[in-house]
TORMAR-479846 format. One record per residue (C-alpha): x, y, z; residue number from 1; chain. Coordinates in Angstrom, 3 decimals, padded with zeros to 6 digits. Layout:
N
ATOM,px,py,pz,num,chaine
ATOM,X,Y,Z,NUM,A
...
***
This chain:
177
ATOM,px,py,pz,num,chaine
ATOM,015.866,037.427,040.275,1,A
ATOM,016.572,039.854,037.209,2,A
ATOM,020.144,039.682,037.341,3,A
ATOM,019.759,035.833,036.694,4,A
ATOM,017.262,036.439,032.693,5,A
ATOM,019.626,039.178,032.166,6,A
ATOM,023.028,036.964,032.044,7,A
ATOM,021.301,033.927,030.588,8,A
ATOM,019.723,036.491,027.544,9,A
ATOM,023.126,037.876,027.628,10,A
ATOM,024.275,034.055,027.220,11,A
ATOM,021.407,033.679,024.390,12,A
ATOM,022.150,036.599,022.563,13,A
ATOM,026.244,036.133,022.416,14,A
ATOM,025.553,032.156,021.432,15,A
ATOM,022.708,033.504,018.203,16,A
ATOM,025.220,036.479,016.578,17,A
ATOM,027.139,033.855,015.154,18,A
ATOM,024.955,032.948,012.285,19,A
ATOM,026.640,029.356,011.821,20,A
ATOM,025.513,028.354,015.602,21,A
ATOM,021.724,030.124,014.821,22,A
ATOM,021.313,028.265,011.273,23,A
ATOM,022.288,025.131,013.389,24,A
ATOM,019.984,026.030,015.760,25,A
ATOM,017.358,026.240,013.736,26,A
ATOM,018.015,022.964,011.433,27,A
ATOM,017.898,020.976,014.476,28,A
ATOM,014.621,023.029,016.210,29,A
ATOM,012.982,021.735,012.910,30,A
ATOM,014.600,018.578,013.056,31,A
ATOM,013.356,017.368,017.075,32,A
ATOM,010.398,018.930,015.720,33,A
ATOM,009.345,017.210,012.761,34,A
ATOM,010.759,013.770,014.877,35,A
ATOM,007.669,014.604,017.135,36,A
ATOM,005.019,015.455,015.184,37,A
ATOM,006.078,011.424,013.289,38,A
ATOM,006.226,009.960,016.418,39,A
ATOM,002.892,011.052,017.717,40,A
ATOM,000.816,010.601,015.127,41,A
ATOM,002.373,006.900,014.005,42,A
ATOM,001.200,007.243,010.571,43,A
ATOM,003.000,004.490,008.472,44,A
ATOM,003.224,004.523,004.274,45,A
ATOM,001.559,001.476,002.698,46,A
ATOM,001.247,000.439,-000.677,47,A
ATOM,-001.743,-000.682,-003.014,48,A
ATOM,-001.373,-001.995,-006.815,49,A
ATOM,-003.965,-002.795,-008.764,50,A
ATOM,-004.438,-002.480,-012.857,51,A
ATOM,-005.876,-000.606,-015.591,52,A
ATOM,-009.383,-001.268,-016.835,53,A
ATOM,-008.252,-001.711,-020.787,54,A
ATOM,-004.561,-002.053,-020.648,55,A
ATOM,-004.000,-003.906,-017.734,56,A
ATOM,-000.867,-002.154,-016.892,57,A
ATOM,000.091,-001.687,-012.867,58,A
ATOM,-001.528,001.246,-010.755,59,A
ATOM,000.991,002.145,-007.582,60,A
ATOM,-001.180,004.156,-004.913,61,A
ATOM,000.728,004.763,-001.179,62,A
ATOM,-001.679,005.720,001.445,63,A
ATOM,-001.222,006.667,005.213,64,A
ATOM,-002.763,004.457,007.445,65,A
ATOM,-002.219,004.935,011.826,66,A
ATOM,000.036,002.868,013.374,67,A
ATOM,-001.460,000.582,015.639,68,A
ATOM,000.340,-001.915,018.719,69,A
ATOM,-001.435,-004.941,017.506,70,A
ATOM,000.392,-006.642,013.843,71,A
ATOM,-002.821,-007.635,013.115,72,A
ATOM,-004.961,-004.526,013.100,73,A
ATOM,-002.185,-003.644,010.939,74,A
ATOM,-003.152,-006.630,008.261,75,A
ATOM,-007.153,-006.000,009.450,76,A
ATOM,-007.014,-002.344,007.994,77,A
ATOM,-004.704,-002.819,004.898,78,A
ATOM,-006.739,-006.014,003.514,79,A
ATOM,-010.446,-003.668,004.075,80,A
ATOM,-008.610,-000.205,001.832,81,A
ATOM,-007.373,-002.957,-000.543,82,A
ATOM,-011.036,-004.358,-001.226,83,A
ATOM,-012.835,-000.930,-001.112,84,A
ATOM,-010.747,-000.861,-004.214,85,A
ATOM,-008.004,002.045,-006.261,86,A
ATOM,-008.925,005.920,-005.903,87,A
ATOM,-007.480,006.453,-009.156,88,A
ATOM,-011.000,006.479,-011.455,89,A
ATOM,-008.893,004.108,-014.181,90,A
ATOM,-007.879,002.437,-012.035,91,A
ATOM,-010.388,-001.459,-011.458,92,A
ATOM,-010.467,-003.224,-008.384,93,A
ATOM,-009.093,-006.444,-007.897,94,A
ATOM,-012.584,-007.613,-006.338,95,A
ATOM,-016.293,-007.103,-006.544,96,A
ATOM,-016.989,-004.192,-004.862,97,A
ATOM,-019.242,-006.008,-002.075,98,A
ATOM,-016.345,-008.804,-000.938,99,A
ATOM,-015.830,-008.559,001.969,100,A
ATOM,-013.131,-009.767,004.783,101,A
ATOM,-014.773,-011.795,006.932,102,A
ATOM,-011.754,-012.751,009.473,103,A
ATOM,-008.845,-012.091,009.702,104,A
ATOM,-005.824,-013.988,011.634,105,A
ATOM,-002.424,-013.555,012.304,106,A
ATOM,000.004,-016.340,014.250,107,A
ATOM,003.431,-017.420,014.280,108,A
ATOM,004.154,-015.529,011.154,109,A
ATOM,000.805,-016.529,009.012,110,A
ATOM,-001.476,-014.687,007.994,111,A
ATOM,-005.177,-016.822,007.524,112,A
ATOM,-008.123,-014.782,005.366,113,A
ATOM,-011.840,-015.651,004.745,114,A
ATOM,-013.502,-013.548,002.363,115,A
ATOM,-017.246,-013.500,001.631,116,A
ATOM,-018.142,-015.314,-001.602,117,A
ATOM,-018.041,-012.830,-003.748,118,A
ATOM,-014.157,-012.580,-003.702,119,A
ATOM,-014.935,-016.294,-005.521,120,A
ATOM,-016.232,-013.708,-009.198,121,A
ATOM,-014.073,-012.380,-011.573,122,A
ATOM,-014.632,-009.099,-012.652,123,A
ATOM,-016.003,-008.562,-016.105,124,A
ATOM,-012.806,-006.602,-017.361,125,A
ATOM,-011.386,-006.637,-020.842,126,A
ATOM,-007.827,-007.202,-019.644,127,A
ATOM,-007.040,-011.336,-018.349,128,A
ATOM,-007.552,-010.704,-015.066,129,A
ATOM,-008.590,-013.786,-012.797,130,A
ATOM,-009.326,-014.678,-009.668,131,A
ATOM,-005.741,-016.043,-008.800,132,A
ATOM,-004.107,-012.935,-010.307,133,A
ATOM,-006.250,-011.351,-007.657,134,A
ATOM,-005.442,-012.902,-005.010,135,A
ATOM,-001.978,-012.962,-005.513,136,A
ATOM,-001.800,-009.415,-006.117,137,A
ATOM,-003.166,-008.845,-002.760,138,A
ATOM,-001.054,-011.313,-001.388,139,A
ATOM,002.436,-009.726,-002.400,140,A
ATOM,001.230,-006.451,-001.569,141,A
ATOM,000.790,-008.049,002.133,142,A
ATOM,004.239,-009.573,001.774,143,A
ATOM,005.866,-006.371,000.362,144,A
ATOM,003.960,-004.328,003.996,145,A
ATOM,004.223,-006.349,005.921,146,A
ATOM,007.686,-007.514,006.791,147,A
ATOM,006.788,-010.395,009.176,148,A
ATOM,004.577,-011.756,007.245,149,A
ATOM,006.233,-015.609,006.364,150,A
ATOM,002.715,-017.161,004.142,151,A
ATOM,-000.704,-016.407,003.896,152,A
ATOM,-004.327,-018.200,003.653,153,A
ATOM,-007.191,-017.291,001.807,154,A
ATOM,-010.122,-018.616,002.084,155,A
ATOM,-013.357,-017.930,000.332,156,A
ATOM,-016.334,-019.071,003.394,157,A
ATOM,-014.399,-020.941,004.452,158,A
ATOM,-012.742,-022.799,001.811,159,A
ATOM,-008.898,-022.913,001.198,160,A
ATOM,-007.942,-021.156,-002.191,161,A
ATOM,-005.016,-021.204,-003.548,162,A
ATOM,-002.907,-022.281,-001.251,163,A
ATOM,-000.637,-024.706,-003.017,164,A
ATOM,-000.257,-022.481,-005.920,165,A
ATOM,001.306,-019.518,-003.424,166,A
ATOM,002.981,-021.750,-001.938,167,A
ATOM,005.115,-022.887,-005.338,168,A
ATOM,005.208,-019.111,-006.207,169,A
ATOM,006.469,-018.026,-003.019,170,A
ATOM,008.807,-021.049,-002.211,171,A
ATOM,011.634,-019.257,-004.756,172,A
ATOM,011.559,-015.663,-003.120,173,A
ATOM,013.553,-014.888,000.039,174,A
ATOM,012.537,-014.829,003.456,175,A
ATOM,011.408,-012.759,005.254,176,A
ATOM,011.984,-013.099,009.077,177,A
***
């Protein structure tokens, strides 16, 4: 038994004695560890767009989310995180801080999102930021982060909002499917 272990040790010593093979195997080992770490953690990057309070400049924030098995859950997490607002102090939230996502449904490539009534109230900002532009920004964010979404329909307390405007706005866009 000791002779077998000694033979294996001698083979490995000769293999790693050459620097190129040693570095190649080290790179492969590090790559495998990184791949396993990525698969084990299951994190995915999502981008959010917010606007500065005074100039209205775009601020893009990247956040890491744990991937779930259900696409509807991923979209729900994204929208709830967008409602929380930006991390950056110079950016303003898209909606009032008390706005809540009441329900969300994802069927056949269409997202149906129902918000509380506070989503209809415009924020008191010096920038020309309207309720429509805030919903448009959220709509674009959902489509950008989830390529399988074909259409987004928003509701406020069960009443559909801006559906026709979004349909006309996105009519010229390429199909995401």
